[in-house]
N, C-alpha and C positions, 0 to 999 in steps of 0.2 A: 889877670883880671884887674881892671881899673877900679879905683875907689868909687863906690856908689852903685856898681853894677851887681846884678844878682846872678848867681849860678843857676842856669836854666835846666840843669840835669837833676834828676831825683832817683833815688833807689826805691824800687817797688818790689815787695816780696810777695810771691805767689803762694797761696796756701797749699797747693799740691806739690810744690817742690821747695827744697832748701836754698836753691839758687836765687840770687837777686838779679833783676833785669834792669838795665839802665835805659831810662826813657829820656828823650830829649824833646823839650818843648819847641814847637816850630815858631819861628819869628814871623809875625804877621805885621803888616804896615801899622795897625793900630798899636801893637806892643812896642814897635820901634819908633813910633812917633812920625813915621813917613806919611805922606799924603798919597792916595791912589789917584791915578789919572782917570778921567771919565771913560776912556777907551777900555782900560783894565776893569773898571767897575761894571761896564756894560757887558764885557765878555764873561765875567764871573756870574752876572745875573742870568745871561743866556744859558750858561752851563747848568746853573741851578734849575732853570726852567725845563731844560732838556731832561734832567734827572727826574723831575717831578712828572713829566709826561711820558716816562718810560723810555727815554733815550731817543725818541723820534723827533726828528727835525725835518723841515721840508728839504728836499734834495737840492733845490736851487741855492739855498742859503741866503737869498736876497730877502730883504724886509718887505712884507706886504705882498709878495708874489708867491702864490702857491703853485706847486708843480706836482703833477701826478707821480705817485710812487711807481717803482718798477714792478713788473709782474711777479718776480720772485719775492719781493718784499710784501706785495699784496697778499700772496699765498701765506707767508709767514704770519703776517698781522691777522689775517682771517682766522687761522688756526689758534693763535695765541689768545685772541679776544674771545673766541667761542669757548675755548677751554675755561677761561676765567668765568664766563657766564654759566656754563653747564656744570662745571666741576668734574668733567670727564676729559681725558686726553684724546685728541683727534688721532685717528689711524692714518688718514691721508687727505690730501686735497685732490679731488678727482677732476676739477675743472676750474678755470679762472678765465674771465674775459672782461675787457674794458667796456664801460658803459659811458653814457654822456656825463654822468655825475661822479664817476669813480671806477669801481671794480665790483664784479659779482663773482663769487666763488662757491663751489660745491665742496663741502667738507664731510668726510665719512667719520663717524664716531661710533665706538663700541658702547651700546646702551646696556646690554645685559650679557655678562660672560657665562658661558655654559660649557659643560664637558659632554661630548667632544666639541672642540672649537668650531666645527662646521655648523653647529646648531646655535651659536651665539647670535644675539640679536644686534644688528647694526642699524644705524640711521644715517640718512643723508640730509644735511642741512644746507640751505641756500643762504649765503651770507652776503650782505650788501655793504660795501665800504665807500667812504667818500674819497676824494682825490688824494688826501693826505694819509689814507690808510686806516682811518678810524671807523669802527663798526657803526653802521647806521641802523641796520635791521637784520634779522635772521628768522628763518622759518624751517621747520622740519618738513621735508618734501616726501620722504619715503622711509619705511621701516622694512627690513628684510633680514633673513638669516644669512650668516657669513658664507655658507656653502651654496647659496642661491646664485644662479647666473641670469643675466637679462636675456629675454627671448628676442630673436631677430624680428623686426617688423617690416 
């Protein structure tokens, strides 16, 4: 170690054990006095933005160009966002179709658990997503018991 440099390791003692753990401080450009390039700073800002938005980025990756998410992603996003709003886990996504403005999905949710399970109350929600997969609207379209089947029309 050269004169004037600090040792960046520290011993940390965990209360639950007698062993000490060695932590190493990570060198960042600010600590080392290096300058970051604009490209690196932009990439870091984009990653931080992606983390804040739940990891979703447009699939094209191009700036200013929005591209429709794929059907499997639309299904996943519909279920995730509906669960966030309702506080109940979706059982399945029974339909997904593209629309002019994005996607429309039908999501089945357990509303009320009962014993036996065939008497549990289910609900079907119609979820509307924009092209990037963000929830725009939802509505409950049907309530039924789990054991109920649709009649042929």
